[in-house]
C-alpha positions in Angstrom: -46.2 9.7 80.4 -43.8 12.6 79.7 -40.2 12.1 79.5 -38.0 14.5 81.5 -35.0 15.7 79.6 -32.0 17.0 81.6 -30.2 20.0 80.3 -26.8 21.1 81.4 -26.8 24.0 83.8 -26.6 27.5 82.3 -24.7 30.4 83.6 -22.7 33.6 82.9 -19.0 33.2 83.6 -17.6 36.0 85.7 -14.7 38.0 84.2 -12.5 37.1 87.2 -12.9 33.4 86.2 -12.0 34.3 82.6 -8.9 36.1 83.7 -7.8 33.3 86.0 -8.6 30.6 83.4 -7.2 32.3 80.2 -3.6 31.3 81.1 -4.6 27.8 80.2 -5.0 28.9 76.6 -1.4 30.0 76.2 0.0 26.6 75.3 -0.9 23.6 73.4 -2.2 21.2 74.5 -4.3 23.0 77.0 -3.1 22.2 80.5 -4.8 24.4 83.0 -3.4 24.6 86.5 -6.0 26.8 88.1 -9.5 25.8 89.1 -10.8 28.4 86.7 -8.8 27.0 83.9 -9.9 23.5 84.7 -13.6 24.7 84.6 -13.1 26.3 81.2 -11.3 23.2 79.8 -14.0 20.9 81.2 -16.6 23.1 79.5 -14.8 22.8 76.1 -14.2 19.1 76.4 -17.4 17.9 78.1 -19.9 20.6 77.4 -21.0 20.4 81.1 -22.7 23.7 81.2 -24.3 26.2 78.7 -22.3 29.4 78.7 -24.7 32.4 78.6 -23.2 35.4 76.9 -23.8 38.3 74.6 -21.4 40.1 72.2 -21.1 42.8 74.9 -20.0 40.2 77.4 -17.4 38.8 74.9 -16.2 42.3 74.2 -15.7 42.8 78.0 -13.7 39.6 78.2 -11.5 40.7 75.4 -11.0 44.2 76.8 -10.1 42.9 80.2 -7.7 40.3 78.8 -6.0 43.0 76.7 -5.5 45.0 79.9 -3.7 42.1 81.4 -1.4 41.9 78.4 -2.8 38.7 77.1 -1.6 38.2 73.5 -4.3 38.6 70.8 -3.8 35.0 69.6 -4.4 33.7 73.1 -7.5 35.8 73.4 -8.8 34.3 70.1 -8.1 30.8 71.3 -10.2 31.6 74.3 -13.1 33.5 72.7 -13.5 31.5 69.4 -14.5 28.2 71.1 -17.2 30.0 73.1 -18.7 31.3 69.9 -18.3 28.0 68.1 -19.9 25.8 70.8 -22.8 28.1 71.3 -23.6 28.3 67.6 -24.0 24.5 67.3 
């Protein structure tokens, strides 16, 4: 009898969700007010989905966030957890 394992859903996060959710990473503790921010925080805290990305996708996120005048430190607080969680 085989045992069925359940994996979290996998997906690519659209850049528009990143832009809308990145504001949650400006303060500490993280307190998102948007649905996008809540989704991203839930991912960090609960690991409820597997974020599919490549370095090119992360570069796109960073470039877009820079265009929206997001400070480099905030961008790092957003990008670094993605890399850390996926490397585990």
